[in-house]
N, C-alpha and C positions, 0 to 999 in steps of 0.2 A: 504494500500500500504506500502511495506517495506521501512524503512528509509534508505536513501543512506548516508553512512559515507564518509566524505571527507578525502583522504589520507593526512597524515601530510608531509609537505615538509619543512625541516629546515636543520640546519648544520649537523645533524645526518644522513640526507639522502645522503650526499655527501661522497663517499668512494673512496679511492685510492687503486688500485691493484698493487702488485709488478709484476715484469716481468713474472714470472712463472704462477702466478694466471691468468694474462691476457691472456697468450697463451693457458692455459687449458680451460679458459672460452670461448674464441673465436678462436679455432684452425683454423677455415676456413680462417681467415685473414692471417695466416702465411703459411699454407700448402694446401690451396684449400679445396677440399672436403675430407671427411674421408674415408668411404668405408671399405670393408673387404678384399681387395686385388684381387677381381675378375676383376677389371678394371685397365688398365696400368697407369692411372693417379690418382689412389687412394693414400691416404695420406702416407701409409707405404712405397711406392716407392719414394715419395717426401722426406721422412726422409733419405733414403739411398742416394738419389741424393744430398741432402744438404751436407752430409759428403763427398761424392765423389767430389763435386765441389771444395772443399778446396784442395783435393789431385791434381786435374787437374790443378788448378791455380799454384800450386807448380811446376808441370811438365812444364807448359807453360813458367814459369820464368827460366827454365833451371835446376831444381833440382829434381833428382829422375827419374829413367827410368821405374819403375814398381810399380804397385799397387796390393795388394792382398785382395780379398774379400772371406769371408767364410759365408755361410748361412746354419744354422742348425735349422730346425723348425722355431721358432720365434726369434732366436738370430742372430744378424748380427755383423760381425767383418770386419773392414776396416783398412789396414795398408799401409801407403805410406812411401816413402824413400826420402822425401823432407828435408827441413831444420829443421823441428820439431818446435813446438810452443815454444817460449822463456819460460824457465822453471819457471821463476817468475810470469808468467801470465797464467799458465795452467788452473787454476780455473776461472779466470776472463774471458778468451776468450769464455768459454762455459756457463757462468752463469751471465754475466753482459751485458745487452742490449747495443747496439751501441758501442761495444768494439771489435776491430779487427785491422789487419794491412792494410786492403784494402782501408782505407780512405787515405792512403799515396800513391798517384798515382805513385810515383817513385818505390815503392816496387811492386805494382801490376798494371801495365799499362792498361791491357785489361782483367781484371778478370771477372769471372762469378758472384761470390758473392760479393756484394758491400755494403750491408746495416747492417752487423753485427748482423743478426738475426738467420741465418741458423742453426748452431749447438745448439743455445740456444733453438730453437723450438724442435729439436730432444731430447735434454736433458729433457725439461719440459714434453714432451709427451711419455717418456719412464719410465717403472717401474725400469729399471736398465740401468745406463749409466756410462761408464768408459772411461776416456781419459788418455792416457799416452804419454809423449813426450820424445824423445831421442835426446840429443844434445851434441856433442863433449865429449863423454864418460860419460855423466851424464844423469840422468833420474828422472822424477817425475810423479806421477799419482794421480787421484782423482776419487772418485765414488759418484754417485748421485742416488736419488730415486725421480722421478717426479720433478726434478729440485732442490731438497734439497740436499745439500752436506752431505754425510754420513761418508765418510772416505777420508783422504788425507795423502799422504806419504811425508816424508822429501826428500830433494834432495839426490840422492844416485848414486854410481858408476854403470856403465853399459858397457857391451861389444857389445851392439846392434848398428846397423847402425843408423845414423840420420833419424828422421822421426816422424810420429805420428800414434798411434794405438787407434782406437775408437771401443768400443763394446756397443751395445744398444739392448734393448728388448722393442718394442712398447707396450704401455699400452693397455691391452685388454678391459679396461672399456671405452676407447676412440675409439679404432678400434675393434669393437665387432666381435668376431669369425674370426679374421683376419688370412690369410695364404698367404705366398709369392708364386707366380707362377713363376718358374724358367725362362720360356720363356720371361716374361716381364723384368726380371732382365738382361737376356742375351741381349735383344734388347737395353736396356740402355747402357750396356757395349760396344756393337758394335758401337753405336753412338759416345761414347767417343773415341774409337779407330780410327774411320774414321776421326775424327776431330783433332787427335793428332798423326800423322803418326810416327811410331817408338815406341810409348808407348806400353808396355806390361801390360795387366791386367790378373791376374790369379783368376778365379772364381771357387771355389770348386775344385781346382787342375787342371782345364782346362785353357789353355793359349788362349788369344785373342790378335791379333795384326794386324794392317793394314799398308801397305806401300804406298798405292795409293789413300788414302783419299776418296773423294766422288765418284771416279770411282769405288772403291771397293763396296761402298754402293749400287750403282745402279746395279752392277753385281750380288749382293746377292739378290736384291729386284726384279730382272727381270729374265726372260728366254731369254738370249741374242740371241738365235736362232730365236726368234719370233719378235725381234725389227726390225724396218724398215731400220735402219742404225746403224753403230757402235756408241757407246756412245761418245758424244762430251764432252771433259774434258778441262776446261779452268781455269787457275790460275793466280792471280795477287797479289799485296800487299794488304793484309787484305781482300781478296775475293777469293772464289773458287766456280765454277759452274760445274755441270754435267747434261746432258740432252739427251733425245732421244724420239722417237715416237714409240708406240707399236700398238696393234690392239684392246686394251680394250676400253670399254666405260668410259667416264669421264677423269679427270686429276688427276695426282698423284704427290704430292710435299713433299719434306723433307726440312725443313729450320732450320737454326742454327745461333745463335748470341753468339760470344765469347765462343763457345763450348757448349752452352745451346740449347737443342732441343726445339724450339719454336713451340709446337704442334698446337697452335692456330694462327700461322702466325704472321702477323703484317706488318709494313710499308716496311720491306725488302722483304717479299714475294709478297705483292701487287706490289711493285716496280719492282720485277723480272718479274712478269707476264706482266706488262705494257711494260717493256723494250723489252721482247721477241717479243710481237706483233709489236711494233714500228720498231724494227730492221728487222724483216722478211718482213714487208710491204715495208720498204725503200729499202731493198736489192733486192726484186723482182719487185719493182715499181708497186705493185698492192695493191688495197685497200681491202685485204682479211678481212672477218669478224673475230673478235677476237676469237669467239668460234670455228671457223674452224681451226685456227692456233694452238689453244691449245688442241683441241680434241685428246685424246690418248697420251698426253705428260706425260712423267715421268721425273721429274727434281729434282735437289737438289741444294741448295745455302747455303753457309756459309760465314758470314762476321765477322770481328772483329772491334769493335769500342771502343773508350774511353767513359766512363760514359754513358752506354746505359740506356734508360728510358723504363722500362717494365710497363705493365698495371696492374700487380699484384705481390705479393711477390713470387709466384711460377715461375715467369719469363717465362710464356708460350706464351706471346704475346708482341711483341716489339711496343712501342709507337713511337711518333715522335722523331727523333734523327739525329744528325750530326755525321760525322766520328770522329771528335775530338772537344774539347772545344775551339780550336784556332779560332780567328776571320776569317771570310770568309770560314770556313770549309764547304764542300758540304754536302747537306742533304743525307741521305741514298738512297733515290730515285734517286737523280742526280748521285751519285757515281756509283750505279748499272747500270743505263742507259748508262752512258759514257763508262763503262767497256764493256758491251755487244755490244754497237754500234761499238766499235773498234774490240774487240776480236772475237765475233761471225761472224761479217761481213767478217773479214779477213779469218776466217776458211772456210766459205762457198765459198769464191772466190778461195781458194786453194784446196777444196775437192768437185769437181763437182758432183760426184756420190751421195754424201750426200745431196747436194743442190737439185738434181733431185728427190731424195727419199722424201724430205720434201715437195716439190711442189706436188708430187703425193698424199701424205697423206692429204694435205690441200684440194686438189681438190676432193678427195674421201669424206672427211668430209662434204664439201659443197654440194655434190650431195645427200648424205644421209640426211642432214638436210632439204633440199628442198623436198625430197620425204616424209619425216615425217610431213612436215608442215601442209598438208591438213588433215591427219589422226589425228594429235595432236589437231587441232582446234575443230574437231567434238567431240573427246574424252573429251576434257576439258569442252566443253559445257554440255556434258552428265554428267560429274563428278560434275559440279556446281549444276545441278538440283538434283543429287543424294545426294549431301552434305546437302541439306536442310532437307532431311528426310533419312539420311544414317543409315539404320538399322544395318549395319555391324560394325559401330564404336560407342562405348560408350566412349565419350571423357572425359578428366579430366580438371580441372580448370587451372592449371599452365602448362607452356610449356618451352622447352629448349631455345627457341628464345626470352623468356621474360628476357632480359639481366639484368634488375634491380632486378629480383627476386632471392634471395639467394637459394631458393629451386629448382631452375630449373634443377640442375644436378641430382636430385632425381626423375625426371620424367621418366616414363616407358610406353611402349605399349606392352601388351600381345597379341600375335597372337594365337588364339585358333581355334579348329575345332569342330563343332557340338554345338547344342543348350545347352545340359546339362553342358558341360565343360564351355562354355561361361557364362552360367547362374550362376554357382557356383563362378567363378572368379569375375564376375560383382557384385554379392552381397557381396563378401568378400573384395573387393578392397578398397583402399583409393581414393575416387573420386577426391581429390585435385591433386594427383600425378600419378595415375595409370589409363591408358586408356585400353580398350579391343577392338580388331578387330577380328570379327568372320568370319572364312572361311566357305564356303559351300562345304563340301566334300573335295576331294583332288584337289589341284591346278594343273594347266596345267604343264606338263614337258616342260620347255622353252629351254632346251639344244639345241644349234645349231640354234635357231631362232634369228631374228633381233629384234632391239628395237621397231619395229613397233607393235610387239605383246603386248608390255606393254600398248599401247593405245587401241588396238583392243580388248584385253581381259578385260571384265568389272571388274573382281575381282582384277587383277593386277593394273588396272588404279586407282581404288578406294583406293587400298593399297598405291600406289605411292602418291596420293593426301593426304591421311591421314597423311603420314609421311612428306609430303612437300619436296620431294627430286628430283623433276623433273629437277631442274636446278643446282643440287649439294647439298652439305651438309650444306651450310651456313645457311639455314633456317630450318634445321631439327627440328621437334617439340618435340622429345622425346630423352633423352640421352641414354636410353637402350631400344632396341627392343628385346623382349623375346619371343622365340618360345615355346609355351606351348602345347605340344601334349601328347597323351597317350604313355606309355612306352611299346607299343606292336608293331606288325608288321606294322599296318596301320599308327600308330603314327610316327614310324621311317621313313616310306616312305614319309609322309608329310614333316617331317623335311628336308629330302634330296631334295625334290622338292622346298621348300622355300629357302634352301641354294643355290640351282642352280640359282634360280631367282635373289637373291641378288648378288651372285658372278659374274653372267654373266652381269647384267645391272647396278648394284650399288656396285662395289667392294670396293669403298672407305668406305662404311658403315661398312664393315668387317675389312678392314685395320685399320680404326680409332678406333676399339674396341667398336662398338655400338651394336653388335649382340651377343645374349646369348641364351642358352638353359635352361629352367626351370627344376630344379630337384625337383621331388615330391616323397613322400615316397611310397615304394612298399608294405609295410606291416604296420599294426597297431597291436601291442601286448599290451594287458592290463589285469589287474585284477581289483578287486573292489577298490584298493587304487591308482593305478598309470597306466598311459597310455604312451607307448613309440612308437614313429614313426620311422620306420627303412627304410633306403635308399638302403640297400644291404642285401644279404643273411647272411653275416658276422654279421651285426648289429642285424639282426633278431635272430640269435643264441644267441648272448649276452643278448638280451632282454628276451628271453625265460628262460635262466639260471637265470637271475635276478628276474623274476617274477614267478618262478616256485612255486608250482608244476604243475598246469594246467591253464596257462593263455589263454585267448581268442585271437585267431590269425585271422586277416582279411587281405586278399590280395586285394590290389587296382589294378584292371586291367585297369581302365580308370579314367580320371580326374572327370568325371561326377559322379563317385561313392563316391567322397569326398564331404562331406557336406560343405556349405558356412562357417559355424562356425569353422570347422576344417581348411578350406583353409586359414583363417586369419593367422594361425600359419606358413603357408608355403610361403606366399607372403608379409609378413610384415618384422619386424626387423630381423627375423631369416631366411630370404629367402636364398635358395641355388641356385647359378647360375653357369653354366659352360660356360666360355667365348669361342666364336668361334675364334680361333687364326690361322692366316696363318703363317706357319712355314717359316723360312728364305729361304729355298730352294724351297718353293712352287711356282709353275707356275699355275695360275688359269685355262688356257686352258687345261693343262695336267691333273689337278685334275678333272675337269668336264668331260673330255673325258674318264678318267679311271672309274669314278663312274656312269656317266650318258650316256655314248656313247654305241656303240654296245657291246653286251656281249662278254667278253673275258675270256679265261681260267685263266688268272692272277687274275681277279676280283673274279671269283668263288672260287679260292683257298684262297684268302684273306678273303672272307666272312666266308667260312667254318672254317678257322683257328682262326677267331676272334669272333665267335659266343659266346654270353654270355646269353643264354636263356634256359628255361626249355626244357627237352627232347621232350615233346609232341608238342612243337612249331617249331621244326627245319624244318620239311617238309613244314610248312606254310611259314616260312621265306624264304626258298630257292625258293619256287614257286613264292613268291611275289617280293622279291628284285632282284633275279638273272634275272628276266624277264624284267627289266627296259629297255626300248628302247629309 
């Protein structure tokens, strides 16, 4: 038996890391998950947000009316017109932990960034970082590489307006193969504009501005014509609320604290939901079920508090908090409850048509819930039996709802079609983090059907249970749901049918950025020395040129043709994912009607103009896709 050597534990075992070493060793503590930019909460967007938060805090304090952002490949520039960092502290503010002005509550009463870490994390995690401050006709700049100061200027004269200019390039060794997706940056910018009426943000020369706050947010997020009643917009000191009811399944909320988009909610969002139910019940004098009151709600809430307590450095979830540190200050829940009890109740008394529309929406939800109850009970019993030997699901060890596990954000479920594709992915996957759900042929076209079909259709019901989304996203088991189908006509059709299912019955899954399409190579080009996988015709031509004179070329028509050994390259560290993004003007009913409703000349024209397939496949595509009913 081999001898076991005991590790030495002495004074030499104890090591102190400086600030930049610690950030680079444990980046997740400071910016959440890393990622490559294919998800809206990936680290590269958090870096931008940390810089932007400082600019927004300046604006909130009354300094500077505009912010400029430039994004060019992997380089980001942000220029504000606030007071500018005091010139003698330019280096310290971005390179000394726990250094900043926001500890002085007089200077920053209700700031977003409070812990003096933000720009230090950006600095430490960038291969190039430059900060330049302009104050009262003077300027100073400093440049860094991974947190190390490389150059520093003397104080010099300047004709620039007051403010701060930051340039950074995220470290590709930390954020592997990263790329910024403009839609995610644009969504972040709009949120800043909604919460800071009158602020102008210029992003790559395009202007963004909002004058009506959360009212504008809901107008952009909904099709106003499909709402049950005009958006209710209520404002008070340190609080703003907007809400309406639509026709979609589920609930949709946007929440903010001190201008920070709290994507994971917190006490203010739960308080808002509770207060809405309580106010509606008391106003109508009826004990409506909470789920009937909130069904199809779309709402937004923004509050401002002194010294907010967030549950992580990335500030995506508000912990317990009071409105201010003053004695007897109300809790956030009490503050929101009192506001809605007065303002919403008064609004309903004064707008009887809205009151009647809310009543009808609640009663409709109540009827639908009771109709579903019997079907749901039988379907759930069936699903429990199937889960004991569910051949459709090859589960993984860790899940998103394992809140104490730091790997939970890396969990994925691949949805595949056919035994060969499922078999290849199952053999190649990481069983700790990657699950596989196998479809049997094409799923049902659910367009225009009610949620009853989710329970009556065995495949949909098993998929719903595998994801654990029957009652919302709170207990979702996988962070990324990845549709993995062949890049041919049948594969595209299956994608469309799955997108219809999710958009129709679980739109929050798409809105919250959990749904993706797996990109796999179309070609393999190789010679005896090298193999190159190509995802487009352009990449194929480059590979042929590189490996000339006569490389071997293989075209992958289906995922089943890719061996498990090769698949490891495409679902591991170098995985390529295309996020399914709902554009700002997108109306889900209109999207589904356009693509999945009765055939229209407009759709025929769109498909023909946007075909990207080989010539011999065109007739097959037209016959298959244009005939969707």
